[in-house]
VOZABA-337698 format. One line per field, with one value per residue: x, y, z of N, C-alpha, C in turn. Coordinates in steps of 0.05 Angstrom, whole numbers, plus 5000, padded with zeros to 4 digits. Layout:
BEGIN
nxx: [X	...];
nyy: [Y	...];
nzz: [Z	...];
caxx: [X	...];
cayy: [Y	...];
cazz: [Z	...];
cxx: [X	...];
cyy: [Y	...];
czz: [Z	...];
//
This chain:
BEGIN
nxx: [2429	2382	2348	2306	2293	2232	2180	2133	2150	2174	2130	2101	2137	2134	2080	2082	2120	2094	2049	2071	2108	2081	2056	2100	2124	2087	2092	2147	2163	2180	2157	2185	2237	2299	2325	2312	2330	2302	2266	2301	2326	2280	2261	2303	2297	2243	2234	2281	2310	2271	2262	2313	2323	2279	2273	2322	2357	2404	2445	2484	2466	2491	2549	2549	2539	2562	2540	2490	2422	2389	2334	2300	2309	2289	2235	2221	2231	2192	2146	2150	2145	2096	2060	2066	2045	1992	1976	1979	1940	1895	1891	1882	1832	1802	1804	1775];
nyy: [9510	9476	9428	9377	9316	9282	9231	9260	9311	9292	9271	9318	9345	9310	9316	9371	9370	9336	9366	9415	9403	9385	9433	9467	9438	9443	9496	9505	9465	9453	9425	9425	9428	9397	9401	9434	9486	9512	9473	9435	9464	9478	9427	9411	9449	9443	9389	9357	9388	9397	9342	9325	9359	9349	9294	9266	9302	9351	9342	9293	9249	9208	9166	9128	9059	9011	8960	8963	8973	9033	9044	9085	9124	9097	9093	9148	9159	9125	9150	9199	9183	9156	9197	9232	9201	9195	9249	9258	9221	9243	9294	9277	9253	9298	9329	9299];
nzz: [9172	9210	9201	9219	9194	9190	9186	9178	9158	9112	9085	9076	9042	8999	8982	8968	8926	8889	8875	8858	8816	8767	8752	8744	8703	8661	8651	8637	8600	8535	8477	8429	8441	8460	8507	8566	8606	8646	8663	8684	8726	8755	8770	8803	8844	8861	8870	8882	8921	8965	8976	8992	9037	9072	9075	9074	9101	9126	9161	9193	9244	9270	9258	9198	9194	9152	9151	9172	9161	9146	9174	9190	9151	9107	9121	9120	9066	9043	9064	9038	8983	8985	9002	8959	8917	8936	8933	8878	8861	8886	8862	8809	8816	8830	8784	8749];
caxx: [2401	2379	2322	2306	2274	2214	2161	2113	2162	2178	2104	2095	2154	2123	2056	2090	2132	2074	2031	2086	2122	2066	2051	2125	2128	2070	2102	2173	2169	2176	2158	2203	2264	2309	2336	2301	2344	2281	2255	2322	2328	2255	2261	2322	2287	2217	2233	2305	2317	2254	2267	2338	2320	2259	2274	2350	2367	2430	2464	2484	2465	2511	2564	2535	2552	2555	2526	2464	2403	2378	2305	2287	2310	2270	2208	2217	2228	2166	2126	2152	2134	2067	2045	2066	2025	1965	1970	1974	1914	1874	1888	1869	1803	1789	1803	1754];
cayy: [9501	9453	9415	9349	9302	9263	9222	9281	9330	9278	9269	9345	9350	9294	9330	9395	9363	9325	9387	9437	9395	9386	9461	9476	9424	9455	9523	9506	9445	9460	9400	9427	9429	9372	9407	9459	9492	9519	9448	9423	9480	9475	9400	9411	9465	9435	9361	9347	9402	9389	9314	9323	9373	9339	9265	9258	9321	9362	9336	9265	9248	9188	9155	9106	9033	9000	8935	8967	8987	9057	9040	9111	9137	9082	9102	9175	9157	9114	9170	9218	9172	9151	9222	9242	9185	9203	9275	9254	9209	9263	9314	9264	9250	9324	9339	9284];
cazz: [9173	9227	9194	9228	9177	9202	9166	9172	9140	9087	9071	9067	9018	8977	8972	8955	8900	8871	8866	8844	8792	8742	8745	8733	8677	8641	8645	8625	8580	8507	8462	8406	8451	8472	8534	8578	8631	8666	8673	8701	8751	8770	8782	8825	8866	8871	8877	8894	8946	8987	8984	9008	9062	9091	9076	9081	9120	9119	9182	9202	9273	9279	9235	9185	9194	9126	9155	9184	9143	9158	9172	9192	9124	9090	9129	9110	9037	9038	9070	9016	8959	8990	9002	8932	8902	8945	8923	8849	8858	8894	8840	8786	8821	8830	8756	8736];
cxx: [2400	2352	2325	2285	2258	2195	2140	2125	2167	2152	2096	2111	2144	2098	2063	2102	2112	2054	2047	2098	2105	2060	2077	2130	2112	2080	2128	2179	2161	2179	2178	2232	2273	2320	2324	2314	2324	2270	2275	2324	2303	2253	2280	2311	2261	2215	2257	2312	2298	2258	2292	2335	2302	2258	2301	2361	2395	2452	2461	2484	2485	2525	2549	2552	2543	2540	2498	2446	2390	2347	2290	2287	2291	2241	2202	2214	2202	2144	2126	2139	2104	2050	2044	2045	1997	1957	1964	1947	1891	1870	1876	1839	1789	1786	1782	1765];
cyy: [9476	9441	9385	9334	9282	9252	9243	9302	9318	9277	9297	9352	9334	9306	9355	9389	9353	9345	9408	9428	9395	9415	9473	9463	9436	9482	9523	9486	9455	9434	9401	9426	9402	9376	9434	9464	9499	9494	9434	9438	9477	9448	9399	9426	9455	9406	9353	9361	9396	9360	9312	9336	9359	9308	9256	9276	9330	9355	9307	9265	9228	9177	9131	9081	9019	8973	8938	8983	9010	9056	9066	9126	9123	9090	9130	9175	9145	9134	9191	9208	9167	9176	9234	9227	9191	9230	9274	9242	9227	9284	9302	9260	9277	9336	9323	9264];
czz: [9190	9223	9203	9212	9194	9181	9159	9153	9113	9071	9060	9042	8994	8965	8957	8927	8880	8860	8849	8818	8767	8733	8732	8706	8655	8633	8630	8604	8552	8490	8439	8415	8462	8500	8543	8604	8653	8678	8691	8727	8768	8784	8806	8849	8878	8878	8893	8921	8969	8996	9000	9035	9082	9092	9086	9103	9112	9139	9190	9232	9285	9254	9224	9187	9168	9128	9165	9165	9158	9155	9174	9165	9105	9096	9118	9080	9029	9043	9047	8991	8962	8989	8974	8915	8910	8934	8893	8845	8865	8873	8816	8791	8821	8802	8740	8719];
//
């Protein structure tokens, strides 16, 4: 897979995760249970995998220097979180 993470793809992944996770949580969460495998698998597939693919990426373009801050990754992570927060806020406003 050759996915190149950008702030736009990171924002799209954030919106997707913010909309999909509450739906999945309502479906798989059992208040009487202390551990729900469906919730764990769903979180991995609907939040962690899109975040990794579209924010971090699967391929390193250059070797990481431990003394240099990866500002591009920070921008993508910020876009992911910001878009997710905007999506949560928008759905809260639409629900009333």
